[in-house]
C-alpha positions in Angstrom: -67.0 1.4 -78.5 -63.7 0.4 -77.1 -63.6 2.4 -73.8 -60.0 1.3 -73.4 -58.6 2.9 -76.6 -60.6 6.0 -75.9 -59.1 6.3 -72.5 -55.5 5.7 -73.8 -56.0 8.3 -76.6 -57.2 10.8 -73.9 -54.4 9.9 -71.6 -51.6 10.1 -74.3 -53.1 13.6 -75.5 -53.2 15.0 -72.1 -49.5 13.8 -71.6 -48.4 15.5 -74.7 -50.0 18.6 -73.8 -48.3 18.6 -70.4 -44.8 17.8 -72.0 -45.6 20.7 -74.4 -46.5 23.1 -71.5 -43.3 22.2 -69.7 -41.0 22.6 -72.6 -42.5 26.1 -73.2 -42.1 27.1 -69.7 -38.4 25.8 -69.8 -37.8 27.9 -73.0 -39.3 31.1 -71.1 -37.1 30.3 -68.1 -34.0 30.2 -70.2 -34.8 33.4 -71.9 -35.3 35.1 -68.7 -32.3 33.7 -67.3 -30.2 35.1 -70.2 -31.8 38.6 -69.5 -30.7 38.2 -66.1 -27.1 37.2 -66.9 -27.1 40.1 -69.3 -27.8 42.8 -66.6 -26.3 40.9 -63.7 -22.8 42.6 -64.0 -24.2 46.0 -64.2 -26.2 46.2 -60.9 -25.4 45.6 -57.1 -26.9 42.3 -56.4 -27.2 43.0 -52.6 -29.6 46.0 -53.4 -32.2 43.2 -54.5 -31.7 40.6 -51.7 -35.2 40.8 -50.3 -36.8 39.9 -53.8 -34.0 37.3 -54.4 -34.8 35.5 -51.0 -38.5 35.5 -52.0 -37.8 34.1 -55.4 -35.3 31.6 -54.0 -37.8 29.9 -51.8 -39.2 27.9 -54.6 -36.0 27.0 -56.1 -34.4 23.6 -55.5 -30.6 23.7 -54.9 -30.2 26.8 -57.3 -29.8 30.6 -57.1 -32.3 32.8 -59.1 -29.1 34.2 -60.9 -28.1 30.6 -62.1 -31.1 28.4 -62.2 -30.3 24.7 -62.5 -32.1 21.4 -62.7 -35.1 20.6 -64.9 -37.6 20.9 -62.0 -36.7 24.4 -61.7 -36.8 25.0 -65.4 -40.1 23.7 -65.8 -41.9 25.5 -62.8 -44.2 28.2 -64.0 -43.6 30.0 -60.7 -39.9 30.6 -61.5 -40.9 32.4 -64.4 -43.1 34.6 -62.5 -40.2 35.2 -60.0 -37.7 36.0 -62.6 -40.1 38.2 -64.4 -40.8 40.2 -61.0 -37.0 40.5 -60.2 -36.2 41.8 -63.8 -39.1 44.3 -63.4 -37.8 45.5 -60.1 -34.2 45.8 -61.6 -35.5 47.6 -64.7 -37.7 50.0 -62.5 -34.9 50.8 -60.2 -31.7 51.0 -62.4 -32.2 53.8 -64.9 -28.6 53.4 -66.2 -28.7 49.7 -67.6 -27.6 49.3 -71.1 -30.0 48.2 -73.5 -32.9 48.9 -70.9 -35.7 49.3 -73.4 -34.7 46.0 -75.1 -34.6 44.1 -72.1 -38.2 45.6 -71.2 -39.5 44.5 -74.4 -38.1 41.0 -74.2 -39.4 40.7 -70.5 -43.0 41.9 -71.8 -42.8 39.4 -74.6 -41.9 36.6 -72.3 -44.7 37.3 -69.8 -47.1 37.7 -72.6 -46.2 34.2 -73.6 -46.6 33.1 -70.0 -50.1 34.5 -70.3 -50.9 32.2 -73.3 -49.8 29.1 -71.0 -51.3 30.0 -67.7 -53.6 33.3 -67.4 -53.6 33.1 -63.8 -49.9 33.4 -63.1 -49.7 36.2 -65.7 -52.3 38.2 -63.6 -50.4 37.5 -60.5 -47.2 38.7 -62.3 -49.1 41.9 -63.3 -50.1 42.6 -59.9 -46.8 42.3 -58.3 -45.3 44.5 -61.0 -48.1 47.2 -60.3 -46.9 47.0 -56.5 -43.3 47.6 -57.7 -44.1 50.7 -59.7 -45.7 52.5 -56.8 -42.6 52.5 -54.8 -39.6 54.9 -55.1 -37.0 53.2 -53.1 -36.0 49.7 -52.9 -35.5 49.8 -49.1 -39.2 50.4 -48.5 -40.2 47.7 -51.1 -41.9 44.7 -49.4 -43.4 42.2 -51.9 -45.5 39.6 -50.8 -45.9 36.5 -53.0 -49.4 36.7 -54.6 -50.5 33.0 -55.5 
């Protein structure tokens, strides 16, 4: 057998899988960014500064409200951070228009993340459970769970 050909095939297969995963993560980040942009004008951004600061620690030269650069869009942790921020906003802001639709889209996106990386989906779930146990945003302190 030609080991070079087998190694080349395995290497190409792995590269294609990684590229597919990156494109799926990028798509999820774009969908979540769209949801954030939809509700951005309906909330007071300053109320969520603690969570925004936590999320922006992993971003490169971008804001969580306006994500740029491919390395940010292809980052799985950015999906989690956007999901947690959206969950927090949905939990705290009862007057957001189309709240149920936004929640359904968020849940769908995060289930897709679970298909890509179950561990990150689990950490997202833990952080969302922490959010649901707090009544006031001022008392909310979310530590990154990775």
